[in-house]
C-alpha positions as CSV (number, residue, x, y, z in Angstrom):
1,M,-14.1,-47.3,21.9
2,I,-12.9,-45.3,18.8
3,S,-11.4,-41.8,19.4
4,I,-9.7,-39.2,17.3
5,T,-7.3,-36.5,18.4
6,P,-8.3,-32.9,17.8
7,L,-5.6,-32.4,15.3
8,A,-6.6,-35.5,13.3
9,Q,-10.3,-34.5,13.5
10,E,-9.4,-31.0,12.1
11,K,-7.2,-32.4,9.3
12,L,-9.6,-35.2,8.3
13,S,-12.7,-33.1,8.4
14,A,-10.9,-30.3,6.3
15,Y,-9.8,-32.9,3.7
16,L,-13.3,-34.4,3.4
17,A,-15.0,-31.1,3.2
18,E,-12.6,-29.7,0.6
19,N,-13.2,-32.7,-1.5
20,K,-17.0,-32.8,-0.9
21,V,-16.8,-36.3,0.5
22,E,-19.3,-37.6,3.0
23,P,-17.5,-37.7,6.5
24,K,-17.8,-41.5,7.0
25,V,-14.6,-43.3,7.6
26,R,-13.9,-47.0,8.2
27,L,-10.9,-48.2,10.2
28,Y,-9.8,-51.5,8.7
29,L,-7.0,-53.9,8.4
30,P,-5.5,-53.8,4.8
31,D,-3.8,-56.6,3.0
32,G,-0.1,-55.8,2.5
33,D,-0.4,-56.7,-1.2
34,C,-3.4,-54.5,-1.8
35,C,-4.0,-51.3,0.0
36,G,-1.2,-50.8,2.6
37,A,1.1,-52.4,5.2
38,E,0.0,-55.5,6.9
39,G,-0.6,-55.3,10.7
40,Q,-1.5,-51.6,10.6
41,I,-5.0,-50.2,10.9
42,A,-5.9,-47.9,8.0
43,L,-8.6,-45.5,7.1
44,A,-11.0,-45.7,4.1
45,L,-14.1,-43.9,2.8
46,D,-17.0,-46.3,3.3
47,Q,-20.5,-46.7,4.6
48,P,-21.3,-48.3,8.1
49,E,-22.8,-51.6,8.2
50,A,-25.0,-53.3,10.8
51,G,-22.9,-54.5,13.7
52,D,-20.1,-52.1,13.2
53,V,-18.6,-50.3,16.2
54,R,-19.2,-46.6,15.7
55,A,-18.2,-43.2,17.1
56,R,-18.9,-39.6,16.2
57,A,-16.5,-36.7,16.5
58,G,-18.0,-33.4,15.3
59,D,-19.1,-34.0,11.7
60,L,-17.2,-37.3,11.4
61,E,-18.5,-40.9,11.8
62,L,-15.8,-43.4,12.4
63,F,-16.5,-47.1,12.4
64,M,-15.0,-50.6,12.3
65,T,-16.2,-54.2,12.2
66,R,-16.9,-55.6,15.7
67,A,-14.5,-58.5,14.9
68,L,-11.5,-56.1,14.3
69,Y,-12.5,-54.1,17.4
70,E,-12.6,-57.3,19.6
71,Q,-9.0,-58.1,18.2
72,V,-7.4,-54.6,18.7
73,G,-9.3,-53.0,21.5
74,R,-9.6,-49.2,21.9
75,V,-8.3,-47.2,19.0
76,T,-7.2,-43.6,18.4
77,V,-6.8,-41.9,15.2
78,D,-4.0,-39.4,15.2
79,F,-2.2,-37.1,12.7
80,Q,1.6,-37.0,12.9
81,D,3.9,-34.6,11.1
82,D,7.7,-34.9,11.7
83,G,8.6,-32.2,9.3
84,R,9.5,-34.7,6.5
85,D,6.5,-37.1,6.6
86,S,3.0,-36.6,7.7
87,G,-0.3,-38.5,7.8
88,F,-2.8,-40.3,9.8
89,V,-1.9,-43.0,12.2
90,V,-4.3,-45.4,14.0
91,L,-3.0,-46.5,17.4
92,S,-4.6,-49.6,19.0
93,E,-4.8,-50.9,22.5
94,K,-3.5,-54.3,21.3
95,P,-1.3,-55.0,18.2
96,A,-3.3,-55.3,15.0
97,P,-3.2,-58.9,13.6
98,Q,-1.8,-59.6,10.1
99,A,-4.4,-60.1,7.3
100,G,-5.3,-63.7,6.8
101,P,-4.4,-65.9,3.8
102,S,-7.4,-64.7,1.9
103,G,-5.6,-61.3,1.8
104,C,-8.5,-59.0,2.8
105,G,-8.8,-57.4,6.2
106,G,-12.4,-56.2,5.7
107,C,-12.3,-53.2,3.4
108,S,-13.9,-52.6,0.1
109,C,-10.7,-51.4,-1.6
110,C,-9.7,-54.9,-2.4
111,G,-13.0,-55.9,-4.1
């Protein structure tokens, strides 16, 4: 199951609408050398593919590969703001694995 907190849904929907971007967001595991920190699930604009695990929240469609879902279990997209830093955080039922030696965790940002 993929869920999103009300605050994260509000912030993400507003950002996508402001930038006139289709509200389709992939949860993926980035390579630390490419798009982000290893072992942390990230968000990317993308299109769903056959076999993806999907969820809808208002106008948003969130999805991830079934393989990643089977590794991390239920996930929740949240928005955190500590007054100094703010941003989206994806919390998972089980720890996210490190990206493999090939370097890519299943996103299109590395291509």
